[in-house]
C-alpha positions in Angstrom: 109.8 149.9 59.9 111.9 147.1 60.9 111.3 144.0 62.6 114.3 142.0 64.0 112.9 138.5 64.9 115.5 134.7 65.1 113.6 131.4 65.7 110.3 131.7 63.2 110.5 128.0 63.8 111.1 126.0 67.2 110.2 122.3 68.3 109.8 121.4 72.2 108.4 118.4 73.5 105.0 118.5 75.6 106.2 119.4 79.4 108.7 121.4 78.4 109.5 124.5 80.6 109.1 127.7 78.3 109.6 128.8 74.9 110.7 132.5 73.6 110.1 134.6 71.2 111.7 137.9 71.0 111.4 140.4 68.9 113.8 143.9 67.9 111.5 147.1 66.7 113.2 150.1 64.5 110.3 152.3 63.8 110.2 155.9 63.3 106.7 156.6 65.6 105.6 154.7 68.8 104.8 150.6 67.6 101.8 149.2 69.5 102.0 145.3 69.4 99.1 143.0 69.0 100.5 139.0 69.8 97.6 135.9 68.5 97.9 132.5 69.2 96.5 129.7 67.2 93.1 129.7 66.5 93.2 133.4 65.6 93.2 134.2 69.9 94.5 138.0 71.2 97.4 137.0 73.5 97.5 140.1 76.0 100.0 141.5 79.0 98.9 140.8 82.3 99.4 141.2 85.4 97.8 137.8 87.1 99.5 134.7 86.3 99.3 132.8 82.8 100.7 130.5 80.9 101.0 133.1 77.7 103.3 136.0 79.0 103.0 139.1 77.2 106.1 142.2 77.3 106.2 144.9 75.6 109.7 147.6 76.4 108.2 151.2 77.6 110.6 152.5 75.0 108.1 150.2 71.9 110.9 148.7 70.8 110.9 145.3 72.1 108.3 142.9 72.0 108.7 138.9 74.2 105.9 136.4 73.9 106.8 133.3 76.4 104.9 130.7 77.1 105.4 128.0 80.2 104.3 124.5 80.5 104.1 123.6 76.9 101.5 121.6 76.4 100.3 120.5 72.5 97.6 122.8 72.7 100.0 125.0 72.0 101.1 123.8 68.9 100.5 126.0 65.9 101.6 129.8 64.4 101.6 132.2 66.4 101.2 136.3 64.2 102.7 139.0 65.8 101.1 142.9 64.3 103.4 145.7 65.3 100.8 149.1 63.7 102.2 153.0 64.0 101.8 156.1 61.9 104.2 154.7 59.2 102.4 151.3 58.3 101.7 147.8 59.4 104.0 144.8 59.6 103.2 141.5 60.4 105.6 138.7 62.0 105.4 134.9 62.1 106.6 132.0 64.6 105.8 128.8 64.4 105.4 126.0 67.0 106.1 122.3 66.9 105.3 120.7 70.0 106.2 117.2 70.2 104.8 114.7 72.6 107.3 113.6 75.7 109.5 111.1 74.9 108.4 107.0 76.4 112.3 106.4 77.3 115.4 107.6 77.7 118.4 106.5 75.9 122.0 105.4 77.4 124.8 103.5 75.3 127.7 102.4 76.8 130.4 101.5 75.1 132.7 99.1 76.9 
């Protein structure tokens, strides 16, 4: 099984609109995905509105985790467990959340 990821560590600001991780998977048999948030909370696909959106393609070749309306509580390590007949793989992602900007600076040249 092969996991292809990008942006394992992401830095965002509190209040940012969203952040997303996309993982492509190459496997001989269809895998099962489990996303874990900070504190080992299981993040699942849900029909009702939520700030954490999990998506898995019907073919099992792509899975995504998208977090909306970033808050300080979202910071930490996220984990993806991928299992199938051939075994198990893990991918790890870190979300660093900075506080909101306290001021905006404009530099002008005259």
